[in-house]
matplotlib code that plots the C-alpha trace (Angstrom):
import matplotlib.pyplot as plt

x = [-0.3, -3.3, -5.0, -8.4, -9.6, -12.7, -11.9, -15.1, -14.1, -10.7, -12.2, -14.8, -12.8, -11.3, -11.8, -8.6, -6.2, -4.6, -2.5, 1.2, 2.7, 4.2, 1.3, -0.9, 2.1, 4.3, 2.7, 2.1, 5.6, 7.3, 5.5, 6.1, 9.9, 9.7, 8.2, 11.0, 13.4, 11.8, 12.3, 16.0, 16.4, 14.9, 17.2, 20.2, 19.1, 19.0, 22.4, 21.0, 21.9, 19.8, 17.9, 17.3, 13.6, 12.5, 8.8, 9.2, 10.4, 7.4, 5.0, 6.3, 6.4, 2.8, 1.7, 3.5, 1.9, -1.5, -1.0, 0.3, -2.9, -5.0, -3.1, -3.5, -7.3, -7.6, -5.6, -7.9, -11.0, -9.5, -8.7, -12.1, -13.8, -11.6, -12.4, -16.1, -15.9, -14.0, -16.4, -19.4, -17.9, -17.1, -20.7, -22.1, -19.8, -19.3, -18.6, -15.4, -14.1, -14.5, -13.2, -9.9, -8.4, -5.2, -2.1, 1.2, 4.5, 5.2, 2.2, 3.2, 6.9, 8.5, 11.0, 14.5, 17.7, 21.0, 23.4, 27.0]
y = [16.8, 16.4, 19.4, 17.9, 18.5, 16.3, 12.5, 11.6, 13.9, 12.3, 8.9, 10.0, 12.4, 10.3, 12.5, 14.5, 11.5, 10.0, 6.9, 7.3, 5.9, 2.8, 2.2, -0.1, -1.8, -2.5, -5.8, -7.5, -6.6, -7.6, -10.9, -11.6, -11.0, -13.2, -16.0, -15.7, -15.8, -19.0, -20.6, -19.5, -20.8, -24.2, -24.5, -23.6, -26.1, -28.9, -27.8, -26.8, -23.7, -21.0, -20.0, -23.5, -24.4, -20.8, -22.0, -22.6, -19.0, -17.7, -19.9, -18.9, -15.2, -15.4, -17.2, -14.5, -11.7, -13.2, -13.6, -10.0, -8.8, -11.0, -9.8, -6.1, -6.6, -8.4, -5.6, -3.0, -4.9, -5.2, -1.5, -0.5, -2.7, -1.3, 2.3, 1.5, 0.0, 3.0, 5.4, 3.6, 3.7, 7.4, 8.0, 6.1, 7.8, 11.4, 12.5, 10.5, 12.2, 16.0, 18.4, 19.8, 23.1, 23.1, 24.1, 25.5, 24.2, 27.4, 26.7, 23.0, 23.3, 25.0, 27.8, 26.5, 28.3, 26.5, 26.0, 26.7]
z = [9.5, 7.3, 5.8, 6.9, 10.5, 10.4, 10.8, 8.8, 6.0, 5.9, 5.3, 2.8, 0.7, -2.0, -5.1, -5.0, -4.5, -7.5, -7.5, -8.2, -11.4, -9.8, -7.3, -9.5, -11.2, -8.2, -6.9, -10.2, -11.6, -8.3, -8.1, -11.8, -11.3, -8.2, -10.3, -12.9, -9.9, -8.6, -12.1, -12.1, -8.5, -9.5, -12.4, -10.2, -7.6, -10.1, -11.5, -14.9, -16.8, -15.2, -18.3, -19.7, -20.2, -20.9, -20.9, -17.2, -16.7, -18.7, -16.8, -13.4, -14.4, -15.6, -12.4, -10.4, -12.4, -11.9, -8.2, -7.9, -9.6, -7.3, -4.1, -5.3, -5.7, -2.3, -0.6, -2.2, -1.0, 2.5, 2.7, 1.4, 4.0, 6.8, 5.7, 5.7, 9.2, 10.5, 8.8, 10.3, 13.7, 13.5, 12.3, 15.3, 17.8, 16.7, 20.3, 20.4, 17.3, 17.7, 15.0, 16.3, 15.6, 13.7, 15.5, 14.1, 15.2, 17.1, 19.3, 20.0, 20.5, 23.5, 23.0, 22.8, 23.5, 22.6, 25.4, 24.3]

ax = plt.figure().add_subplot(projection="3d")
ax.plot(x, y, z, "-o")
ax.set_aspect("equal")
plt.show()
């Protein structure tokens, strides 16, 4: 459960969030390794030694790294646009998103007695 009760505050409060260590690196590194894997697979498919033509591995790795950075940027743009649309909708329809009181688990769950 989120510590924030107001839906609008949940979408606008970005200051206290920090990305994890692997967050910004995951897509570029994974796509770069996938590019090197494609080069290895191509060599294996043509029945060459898997690490022959190392320039191909470097090129595919660089293409993969660049595409990973591009996909990361596009994902960030998409998520920012989605948050802006949701924020705008909440601002236009505040009656549909009332601030709810937080409940504890004891208030939500029913009492339970084990049957033995």
